C-alpha positions in Angstrom: 7.9 -2.2 4.5 4.5 -2.1 6.0 1.8 -4.2 7.7 -1.1 -5.3 5.5 -4.2 -7.4 6.3 -3.6 -11.1 5.8 -5.4 -12.4 2.7 -5.1 -15.2 0.1 -3.5 -12.8 -2.4 -0.8 -11.8 0.1 -0.2 -15.5 0.9 0.1 -16.3 -2.8 2.6 -13.6 -3.4 4.6 -14.5 -0.3 4.7 -18.1 -1.5 5.8 -16.9 -5.0 8.6 -14.9 -3.2 9.9 -18.1 -1.5 8.3 -17.7 2.0 6.7 -20.8 3.5 6.0 -19.9 7.1 4.4 -17.0 9.0 5.6 -16.6 12.6 4.1 -14.4 15.3 5.0 -13.0 18.7 1.3 -13.4 19.5 -0.1 -16.5 21.1 -2.5 -18.9 19.4 -5.4 -17.4 21.4 -4.9 -13.9 20.1 -7.6 -12.9 17.6 -5.6 -10.3 15.7 -2.0 -11.6 15.4 0.9 -9.8 13.8 2.7 -12.1 11.3 6.2 -12.1 10.0 7.1 -14.1 6.8 9.9 -16.7 7.1 11.7 -19.1 4.8 12.8 -22.4 6.2 14.7 -25.2 4.4 12.2 -27.9 5.5 8.8 -27.1 6.9 8.3 -30.4 8.6 11.7 -30.3 10.3 11.0 -26.8 11.5 7.7 -27.8 13.0 9.3 -30.8 14.6 11.9 -28.6 16.2 9.2 -26.3 17.6 7.4 -29.3 19.1 10.6 -30.3 20.9 10.8 -26.8 22.4 7.0 -26.8 23.2 5.6 -24.6 25.9 4.4 -26.1 29.2 1.3 -24.0 28.7 -0.2 -24.8 25.2 -2.3 -21.6 25.1 0.8 -19.5 25.5 2.5 -21.0 22.4 3.3 -18.5 19.7 1.0 -18.5 16.7 2.4 -20.0 13.5 0.9 -20.5 10.0 2.2 -22.7 7.2 1.5 -20.8 4.1 0.7 -23.8 1.9 -1.7 -25.2 4.5 -3.4 -21.8 4.9 -3.9 -21.6 1.1 -5.4 -25.1 0.9 -7.5 -25.3 4.0 -8.4 -21.8 5.4 -11.1 -19.7 3.8 -10.4 -16.0 3.1 -12.9 -14.9 5.8 -11.0 -16.9 8.4 -7.6 -15.3 7.8 -6.8 -13.0 10.7 -4.2 -10.4 11.6 -1.7 -8.4 9.6 1.5 -9.4 8.0 4.8 -7.4 7.7 5.8 -7.3 4.0 8.4 -5.6 1.9 6.3 -5.9 -1.3 4.2 -2.8 -1.4 3.0 -3.2 -5.0 0.2 -5.6 -3.8 -1.4 -3.0 -1.6 -3.1 -1.2 -4.4 -4.6 -4.5 -5.6 -5.8 -5.3 -2.1 -7.3 -1.8 -1.8 -9.3 -2.4 -4.9 -10.5 -5.8 -3.7 -11.7 -4.1 -0.5 -13.4 -1.4 -2.4 -15.1 -3.9 -4.8 -16.1 -5.9 -1.7 -18.4 -3.0 -0.7 -20.4 -3.5 -4.0 -20.0 -7.3 -4.2 -20.5 -8.3 -0.5 -19.6 -11.9 -1.1 -16.4 -11.2 -3.0 -14.4 -13.6 -1.0 -16.9 -16.4 -1.2 -15.7 -18.8 -4.0 -19.1 -20.5 -4.2 -21.1 -17.2 -4.6 -19.8 -16.2 -8.0 -19.1 -18.3 -11.1 -15.8 -18.2 -12.9 -16.7 -15.5 -15.5 -18.3 -13.1 -13.0 -15.9 -13.5 -10.1 -14.9 -9.9 -9.3 -11.7 -10.9 -7.5 -10.6 -13.1 -10.4 -11.1 -10.2 -12.8 -9.1 -7.8 -10.6 -6.2 -10.3 -10.1 -6.2 -11.0 -13.9 -6.0 -7.3 -14.6 -3.2 -6.8 -12.2 -1.3 -9.8 -13.6 -1.5 -8.5 -17.2 -0.4 -5.0 -16.3 2.5 -5.9 -13.9 3.7 -9.2 -15.4 3.0 -11.1 -12.2 1.4 -14.0 -14.0 2.2 -16.5 -11.2 -0.1 -14.7 -8.8 -3.1 -15.0 -11.2 -2.3 -18.6 -12.1 -1.9 -19.5 -8.5 -5.3 -18.0 -7.8 -6.9 -19.9 -10.7 -5.2 -23.2 -9.6 -6.5 -22.7 -6.1 -10.1 -21.8 -7.0 -10.8 -22.8 -10.6 -8.3 -25.6 -11.4 -10.4 -26.9 -14.4 -9.8 -23.5 -16.1 -6.1 -23.4 -15.5 -4.8 -24.6 -18.9 -7.1 -22.2 -20.8 -6.1 -19.3 -18.6 -2.4 -20.0 -19.1 -2.9 -19.9 -22.9 -5.0 -16.8 -22.8 -2.6 -15.0 -20.5 0.3 -15.8 -22.8 -1.6 -14.7 -25.9 -2.8 -11.4 -24.4 0.6 -10.6 -22.9 2.1 -10.6 -26.3 -0.6 -8.4 -27.9 -1.7 -6.0 -25.0 -1.0 -2.4 -25.9 -1.0 0.8 -23.8 -1.7 4.1 -25.7 -2.1 7.7 -24.8 -5.2 9.6 -25.8 -4.1 10.7 -29.3 -2.7 7.2 -30.1 -5.9 5.6 -28.9 -8.1 7.9 -30.9 -6.2 7.1 -34.1 -6.3 3.4 -33.3 -10.0 3.3 -32.7 -10.6 5.2 -36.0 -8.3 2.9 -37.9 -10.3 -0.2 -36.9 -13.7 1.6 -36.9 -14.3 0.8 -33.3 -17.3 2.5 -31.7 -17.6 0.7 -28.4 -15.4 -1.1 -25.8 -16.0 -3.2 -22.8 -13.7 -3.0 -19.7 -12.7 -5.8 -17.4 -12.7 -3.8 -14.1 -14.5 -0.4 -13.8 -14.4 1.6 -17.0 -13.6 4.7 -14.9 -10.4 3.0 -13.5 -7.3 4.1 -15.4 -6.0 0.5 -15.1 -9.0 -1.1 -16.9 -8.2 -3.3 -19.8 -10.5 -2.6 -22.8 -11.8 -5.2 -25.1 -12.9 -3.9 -28.5 -16.2 -4.5 -30.4 -16.6 -4.1 -34.1 -20.1 -2.7 -34.6 -21.9 -1.9 -37.9 -22.5 1.8 -38.3 -26.3 1.3 -38.3 -26.3 -0.8 -35.2 -27.3 1.1 -32.0 -26.6 -0.2 -28.5 -28.2 1.3 -25.4 -26.4 0.6 -22.2 -28.9 -0.4 -19.5 -28.9 1.7 -16.4 -28.3 -1.3 -14.1 -25.1 -2.1 -16.1 -23.7 1.3 -15.1 -23.8 0.3 -11.4 -21.5 -2.7 -12.0 -17.8 -2.4 -11.4 -16.8 -5.0 -14.0 -17.6 -5.6 -17.7 -18.8 -2.0 -18.4 -19.7 -0.9 -21.9 -18.9 2.6 -23.2 -19.0 4.4 -26.5 -15.6 5.6 -27.7 -16.6 9.3 -27.9 -17.5 9.1 -24.2 -14.4 7.1 -23.3 -12.0 9.6 -24.9 -13.4 12.4 -22.7 -12.7 10.7 -19.3 -9.2 9.2 -19.6 -5.8 9.8 -21.1 -4.3 6.3 -20.8 -5.7 3.2 -22.5 -4.8 -0.4 -21.9 -6.3 -2.3 -24.9 -6.7 -5.9 -25.8 -6.4 -5.5 -29.6 -7.4 -9.0 -30.5 -10.3 -8.6 -33.0 -12.3 -11.7 -34.1 
């Protein structure tokens, strides 16, 4: 149990876990409220009961957030405060989003990146595939890229069936078996959680990785001989066209 910064991902996971309200002991005027998740049988009835108990002084009313409304109408940058959660597994994902946000300064701006090069989408997809929390990723897609939802559902299902995780010896044998000389990561190639997509290259084909690509935190290319020297765990998308 811990307090974590309020974000869309936290809201999505709270919704998936059955919560629909965030309550607070802070007033509506406080800029950094502390939130507590709550599940009520009927949101409208709950809000109506609060109206009947309303404070004489509106500015002294306790802050309250309807999770569904927040997801649909409040931008990421407008979410304030910290929420008390029991689901600690999301913190690592949120930490990565914060770290990537230092490189991609508009990481929370849906209009700044397109679907393919949305760093947050890539991070959430990676998390969903490794942990099995598909609903979190599909909720993110539905909220931000609804026209891609059906394709992403199919891709997620296909890759979940085929995704493999190998140690260093197993990976070396696998790469040699399929004559793979280069891979591309989804998140940073230096992250142990990166999912690698394979490329089949002809032996006489040489690829030089541009220097600017090495500064990116998503979609990194690396030769197999270099990759085997820096990691001992390999998440691999084995689908080969």
